[in-house]
C-alpha positions as CSV (number, residue, x, y, z in Angstrom):
1,M,-29.7,6.5,7.2
2,S,-28.6,4.1,4.6
3,R,-25.9,1.3,5.0
4,R,-23.0,1.3,2.8
5,I,-19.9,0.0,2.8
6,P,-16.4,1.9,2.2
7,L,-13.7,0.0,0.1
8,V,-11.3,0.7,3.2
9,G,-11.9,1.0,6.6
10,Y,-10.8,-0.5,9.7
11,P,-12.6,-1.2,14.0
12,V,-11.4,2.4,15.0
13,R,-12.7,2.4,18.3
14,F,-13.5,5.9,20.2
15,S,-11.0,4.7,22.8
16,D,-8.1,4.5,20.5
17,W,-8.8,8.5,19.3
18,C,-8.7,8.7,23.4
19,M,-6.0,7.2,24.4
20,A,-3.3,8.4,21.6
21,W,-4.1,11.8,23.5
22,A,-1.9,10.4,26.7
23,G,0.7,8.8,24.1
24,C,1.5,11.8,22.2
25,V,4.0,14.2,24.1
26,G,7.1,15.3,22.5
27,A,8.9,13.0,20.0
28,A,8.7,9.8,22.1
29,A,5.6,8.2,20.5
30,Q,7.3,9.0,17.2
31,E,10.7,7.2,18.5
32,R,8.7,4.2,20.2
33,F,6.6,3.3,17.2
34,G,9.8,3.7,14.8
35,R,11.5,1.2,16.6
36,E,8.7,-1.3,17.3
37,L,8.4,-1.0,13.7
38,A,11.9,-2.0,12.9
39,A,11.6,-4.7,15.3
40,L,8.6,-6.4,13.1
41,A,10.9,-6.7,10.4
42,G,14.0,-7.4,12.2
43,K,15.4,-3.9,11.5
44,E,17.6,-1.6,13.1
45,A,15.6,1.6,12.5
46,G,12.6,3.1,11.6
47,F,12.2,6.5,10.6
48,L,8.4,8.1,10.9
49,V,7.5,10.9,7.9
50,N,4.0,11.8,6.9
51,S,3.6,9.7,3.9
52,G,4.4,6.3,2.2
53,K,5.5,8.7,-0.8
54,A,7.4,10.8,1.3
55,A,9.3,7.6,2.8
56,F,10.3,6.5,-0.7
57,L,11.5,9.8,-1.5
58,L,13.5,10.3,1.4
59,L,14.8,6.9,0.6
60,L,15.6,7.6,-2.6
61,R,17.5,10.8,-1.9
62,A,19.9,8.9,1.0
63,L,20.5,5.9,-2.0
64,R,21.5,8.6,-4.8
65,L,24.4,9.9,-2.4
66,M,25.7,6.6,-2.7
67,S,25.6,5.5,-5.8
68,S,26.1,7.3,-9.6
69,R,23.6,4.9,-11.0
70,Q,20.4,6.1,-11.6
71,E,18.1,3.7,-12.7
72,V,14.9,2.7,-10.1
73,L,13.1,-0.8,-11.4
74,L,9.4,-0.8,-10.8
75,P,7.1,-3.1,-11.8
76,C,4.4,-1.3,-14.1
77,Y,1.3,-1.6,-12.9
78,T,2.2,-0.1,-9.4
79,A,1.2,3.4,-7.3
80,P,1.8,6.4,-10.1
81,G,3.0,8.0,-6.8
82,L,6.6,6.0,-6.8
83,V,7.4,7.3,-9.9
84,V,6.3,10.8,-9.1
85,A,9.2,10.0,-6.1
86,V,12.2,8.3,-8.3
87,Q,12.0,11.7,-10.4
88,M,12.0,14.1,-8.2
89,A,14.9,12.0,-6.5
90,G,16.5,12.7,-9.7
91,L,16.5,9.3,-10.7
92,K,15.2,7.4,-13.7
93,P,11.7,4.9,-13.4
94,V,12.6,1.6,-15.6
95,C,9.7,-0.5,-15.6
96,C,9.1,-4.9,-16.0
97,D,6.0,-6.5,-16.5
98,I,3.8,-8.1,-14.1
99,S,2.5,-11.3,-13.3
100,L,-1.1,-12.4,-13.8
101,D,-1.0,-14.8,-11.2
102,D,-0.3,-13.1,-7.9
103,F,-0.7,-9.0,-9.5
104,N,3.1,-8.7,-8.5
105,A,6.1,-7.9,-10.6
106,D,7.5,-10.4,-12.9
107,A,10.8,-11.9,-11.6
108,D,11.8,-13.2,-14.8
109,D,10.9,-9.9,-16.5
110,A,12.5,-8.3,-13.7
111,R,15.9,-9.8,-13.6
112,R,16.7,-9.2,-17.6
113,R,15.8,-5.7,-16.8
114,I,18.6,-5.3,-14.5
115,N,22.0,-3.5,-15.2
116,D,24.8,-1.6,-14.4
117,R,22.5,1.6,-14.4
118,T,20.3,-0.3,-12.0
119,L,20.4,2.1,-8.7
120,A,17.3,-0.2,-6.8
121,V,15.1,-2.7,-7.1
122,V,11.2,-1.7,-6.0
123,G,9.6,-5.2,-4.7
124,V,6.1,-3.9,-4.6
125,H,3.7,-6.5,-2.6
126,M,0.5,-5.4,-3.7
127,F,-2.9,-5.6,-2.6
128,G,-0.9,-6.9,0.6
129,I,0.2,-10.6,-1.3
130,P,3.7,-11.0,-0.7
131,W,5.9,-11.1,-3.7
132,A,7.6,-14.6,-2.9
133,A,10.6,-13.7,-5.2
134,A,11.8,-10.6,-3.2
135,A,13.9,-13.0,-0.8
136,T,15.8,-14.9,-3.8
137,L,16.1,-12.1,-5.9
138,R,17.8,-9.6,-3.1
139,A,20.0,-13.1,-2.8
140,Q,21.0,-12.7,-6.8
141,L,21.7,-9.0,-7.2
142,P,25.4,-8.0,-7.2
143,E,25.8,-6.0,-3.8
144,S,25.7,-2.7,-5.9
145,V,22.2,-2.6,-6.6
146,F,19.5,-2.1,-3.6
147,F,16.6,-4.0,-2.6
148,I,13.4,-1.9,-1.5
149,E,10.4,-3.2,-0.3
150,D,7.4,-1.7,-0.7
151,C,4.8,-2.8,1.9
152,A,2.2,-0.2,1.9
153,Q,-0.6,-2.1,1.3
154,A,0.7,-5.3,2.7
155,F,1.4,-4.3,6.4
156,G,0.5,-7.6,7.9
157,A,1.4,-10.2,5.6
158,T,4.5,-12.7,5.7
159,W,5.8,-15.1,3.7
160,R,7.3,-18.1,5.0
161,N,6.4,-16.9,8.6
162,V,8.4,-13.8,8.2
163,P,6.9,-10.2,7.8
164,V,7.2,-8.7,4.0
165,G,9.9,-5.8,5.2
166,S,12.1,-8.3,6.5
167,F,13.9,-9.3,3.2
168,A,15.4,-5.7,1.4
169,D,17.9,-3.7,2.5
170,A,15.1,-0.8,3.4
171,S,11.4,-1.4,3.0
172,F,9.1,1.6,3.4
173,Y,5.1,1.2,4.9
174,S,2.2,3.3,4.2
175,F,-0.7,4.7,7.4
176,N,-2.6,6.1,4.6
177,R,-6.4,6.1,5.6
178,G,-6.6,3.1,2.9
179,K,-3.9,1.0,4.5
180,N,-4.2,-2.0,7.0
181,L,-3.1,0.1,9.6
182,P,-4.6,3.4,9.0
183,A,-3.9,6.8,10.5
184,Y,-5.4,8.9,8.1
185,E,-1.6,9.7,6.7
186,G,1.9,8.8,7.8
187,G,4.8,6.6,7.2
188,C,8.2,4.7,7.7
189,I,11.4,3.6,6.2
190,V,13.1,0.8,8.2
191,T,16.5,-0.8,7.3
192,S,19.6,-2.1,8.8
193,H,22.1,-0.5,6.3
194,G,24.9,1.0,7.9
195,R,25.6,4.3,5.5
196,L,21.8,4.2,4.9
197,L,21.2,4.6,8.4
198,A,23.5,7.2,9.1
199,L,22.1,9.3,5.7
200,L,18.6,8.9,6.9
201,R,19.3,10.3,10.2
202,E,20.9,13.0,8.5
203,Q,17.9,14.0,6.1
204,L,15.3,13.9,9.0
205,D,17.1,15.8,11.6
206,A,16.9,18.4,8.8
207,L,12.9,18.1,8.4
208,K,11.0,20.7,10.0
209,G,8.9,19.0,12.9
210,P,5.1,19.7,12.7
211,R,3.4,22.8,13.3
212,V,0.9,23.4,15.7
213,L,-1.8,23.2,13.3
214,D,-0.6,20.1,11.3
215,R,-0.8,19.0,14.9
216,F,-4.9,19.9,15.4
217,D,-5.2,18.6,11.9
218,S,-4.5,15.4,12.3
219,I,-6.7,15.3,15.4
220,L,-8.9,16.1,13.6
221,K,-8.5,14.3,10.7
222,L,-8.0,11.2,13.1
223,G,-11.2,11.5,14.6
224,G,-13.6,12.2,11.2
225,L,-11.9,8.6,9.8
226,Y,-13.4,7.2,13.7
227,L,-16.8,8.3,12.3
228,A,-16.4,7.7,8.4
229,F,-15.6,4.2,8.5
230,K,-18.7,3.6,10.5
231,P,-21.2,1.3,7.2
232,R,-23.7,3.9,7.9
233,V,-22.0,7.0,8.4
234,Y,-20.4,6.7,5.3
235,G,-23.6,6.1,3.8
236,M,-24.9,9.4,4.8
237,L,-21.5,11.0,4.3
238,A,-20.2,9.5,0.9
239,P,-20.9,12.0,-1.7
240,W,-19.4,14.6,0.4
241,I,-15.9,12.1,0.8
242,V,-15.7,11.3,-2.2
243,R,-14.9,14.8,-2.8
244,Y,-11.6,14.0,-1.0
245,K,-10.1,10.5,-1.9
246,E,-7.1,10.6,-4.1
247,T,-8.1,9.9,-7.7
248,Q,-5.0,12.2,-9.3
249,V,-1.6,11.2,-10.0
250,P,0.4,13.6,-7.2
251,V,2.6,16.3,-9.2
252,D,5.1,17.1,-6.0
253,I,5.7,15.3,-2.4
254,A,6.1,16.8,0.5
255,V,8.3,15.5,2.7
256,S,8.0,16.1,7.0
257,R,7.7,14.6,10.2
258,T,4.9,13.4,11.4
259,T,2.8,14.3,14.5
260,S,3.1,12.7,17.4
261,F,-0.7,12.1,17.8
262,Q,-0.4,10.3,14.7
263,A,2.4,7.7,16.2
264,A,0.3,7.1,18.7
265,F,-2.4,6.6,17.4
266,A,-1.2,4.4,14.8
267,R,0.6,2.6,18.1
268,R,-3.0,2.0,19.0
269,L,-4.3,0.4,16.2
270,L,-1.0,-1.7,16.5
271,L,-1.9,-3.6,19.3
272,S,-5.7,-4.9,17.7
273,S,-3.7,-5.7,14.7
274,E,-3.9,-9.4,14.5
275,A,-7.4,-9.6,14.7
276,A,-7.8,-7.3,11.9
277,F,-5.5,-8.8,10.0
278,L,-7.3,-12.3,10.7
279,R,-10.6,-11.0,9.5
280,R,-9.0,-9.6,6.3
281,R,-7.9,-13.0,5.3
282,Q,-11.0,-14.1,6.2
283,N,-12.9,-12.5,4.2
284,A,-10.7,-12.9,1.7
285,A,-11.3,-16.7,1.9
286,A,-15.0,-16.2,1.7
287,L,-14.5,-14.8,-1.5
288,M,-12.0,-16.9,-3.0
289,Q,-14.3,-20.0,-1.9
290,G,-17.5,-18.1,-3.3
291,L,-16.1,-17.2,-6.6
292,S,-13.9,-19.9,-7.0
293,G,-15.0,-21.4,-10.7
294,A,-16.7,-18.4,-11.8
295,K,-16.4,-17.8,-15.5
296,G,-15.0,-14.8,-16.7
297,I,-12.8,-14.0,-13.8
298,A,-9.6,-14.8,-12.6
299,L,-8.7,-14.6,-9.0
300,P,-5.1,-13.6,-7.6
301,R,-2.6,-16.9,-6.5
302,W,-0.1,-17.0,-4.2
303,P,2.1,-19.8,-2.9
304,S,0.6,-21.9,0.0
305,D,3.7,-20.3,2.1
306,A,2.2,-17.0,1.5
307,R,0.2,-15.8,3.7
308,P,-1.3,-11.9,2.7
309,V,-2.8,-9.5,4.4
310,L,-5.0,-8.0,1.6
311,N,-5.6,-4.2,1.6
312,R,-8.3,-5.0,-0.9
313,F,-9.6,-8.2,-3.0
314,P,-8.7,-7.8,-6.4
315,I,-10.1,-9.6,-9.6
316,V,-9.7,-9.7,-13.0
317,V,-12.6,-9.6,-15.7
318,E,-11.9,-11.2,-18.7
319,D,-14.7,-9.0,-20.5
320,A,-13.1,-5.5,-19.9
321,R,-16.5,-3.6,-21.1
322,R,-18.0,-5.4,-17.7
323,V,-15.7,-3.7,-14.9
324,E,-18.3,-0.9,-15.1
325,K,-21.3,-3.0,-14.8
326,I,-20.2,-4.9,-11.4
327,I,-18.5,-1.9,-10.1
328,E,-22.2,0.0,-11.1
329,G,-23.9,-3.0,-10.0
330,L,-22.4,-3.5,-6.1
331,G,-22.6,0.4,-5.8
332,S,-26.8,0.2,-6.1
333,R,-26.5,-2.6,-3.3
334,G,-23.9,-0.4,-0.8
335,I,-20.7,-2.1,-1.8
336,E,-18.3,0.1,-2.7
337,A,-15.3,-1.1,-5.5
338,S,-13.0,-0.2,-7.3
339,R,-10.6,-0.1,-10.6
340,L,-7.9,1.3,-8.4
341,Y,-5.3,2.8,-10.3
342,G,-6.9,2.9,-14.0
343,R,-3.6,3.0,-16.3
344,P,-0.2,1.1,-15.9
345,L,2.8,3.0,-15.4
346,H,4.0,3.8,-18.7
347,H,0.3,5.2,-20.0
348,I,0.6,7.8,-17.4
349,F,3.8,9.3,-17.3
350,D,5.9,9.3,-20.5
351,L,8.7,6.8,-19.9
352,G,10.0,5.8,-23.2
353,Y,7.3,2.6,-23.8
354,A,5.7,1.9,-26.3
355,A,2.1,1.6,-25.7
356,S,2.2,-2.0,-26.5
357,E,5.1,-2.8,-24.0
358,F,4.0,-4.8,-20.8
359,P,1.0,-6.2,-22.2
360,Q,0.5,-8.3,-18.5
361,A,-0.1,-5.0,-17.1
362,V,-1.9,-3.5,-19.8
363,Y,-4.4,-7.1,-19.7
364,F,-4.5,-6.2,-15.9
365,A,-5.2,-1.8,-16.0
366,E,-8.1,-2.4,-18.4
367,R,-10.0,-5.3,-16.4
368,L,-9.3,-5.1,-12.7
369,V,-11.8,-5.1,-9.9
370,T,-11.2,-4.3,-6.6
371,L,-13.5,-5.6,-3.4
372,P,-13.6,-4.4,0.5
373,V,-12.5,-7.4,2.9
374,H,-11.8,-4.8,5.5
375,P,-12.7,-5.9,9.1
376,L,-16.1,-4.1,9.1
377,V,-16.9,-6.1,5.6
378,E,-19.6,-8.5,7.0
379,E,-21.0,-12.6,6.1
380,R,-23.7,-10.8,4.5
381,D,-21.7,-8.0,2.6
382,I,-19.6,-11.5,1.0
383,D,-22.8,-12.6,0.0
384,V,-23.9,-9.6,-1.9
385,M,-20.2,-9.4,-3.5
386,I,-20.7,-13.0,-5.0
387,S,-24.2,-12.7,-6.1
388,A,-23.5,-8.7,-8.1
389,V,-19.8,-10.0,-9.9
390,K,-21.8,-13.6,-11.1
391,G,-24.9,-11.3,-12.0
392,A,-22.9,-9.1,-13.9
393,L,-20.7,-11.8,-15.8
């Protein structure tokens, strides 16, 4: 059986899957997990739904009831599903460029685009790298503009020893199978904002609970995830698994409650999360050291007081023609790599911008390669990645 390292992974144990059964009776698992996530971010309450995109959509629908403003500011390179959520909420997506240092939003460009139509600014912690401008920007915003943190890729990361998700009026997480705490799917909103809390509770109460079929489906999916994350099993199943990867922009976002089994499973993973986060940091540090100084690529940079938990390791290849060569070379050596989102938002959607606008996001999208750093990546895999990247430059 050939060994292959998937781009995403987590050391899921069979005992996690079994023990989740014991904690999934009724709605207690959802309530406990919501409270725990809120406490981590220093917020009053957490609301669990079926995905991170659904959490964002639910949050925007609530905010729309609180203001007549219509614009939501996003970095131009981020998950296309965020634009879909903004549009489904009846709001207008507005973009700002990104920084080629930490690959997050360019804070100066974001400030320039805030006006009296801005309802919310979304600070995305891309790749698990904390956006250092989050706290300062929030303090500079008028009270009429909401600040939202997208922590989907950054669960466990901190800035100045404060967890991401703590700086905003409201934050949301994703527990998709490719995230830092993978429960196959699921999402959460955390907030302490009084009016927002009430509106979110109303929206959540109006949602239908998971069907019996949904609960059974989540158990099967998480059992499959336990197997698929194993490199030798993944090597055998990769041609089949690739069919289930999300490669298309969603046209719709379904919103429902998460299942009690998924909440109980995620709580089990949370018990071992610090060890998993540490391993991600160690793998990222090894790649950073091994690729430092290599000509033809740029590596992410972040402030010394930021403590990332990388969801995947991003590199920017100066010669865009070599991107596929690197990905194919890694694939031939049993390492999965990816471009992530192939285009910036204004090249995916008609948002009213010229194709040449947001030049840093355009440059970045054309040259990005992401590498696995999850806890199942071993030292020998790091050596293979360093060798393959350098050899393709």
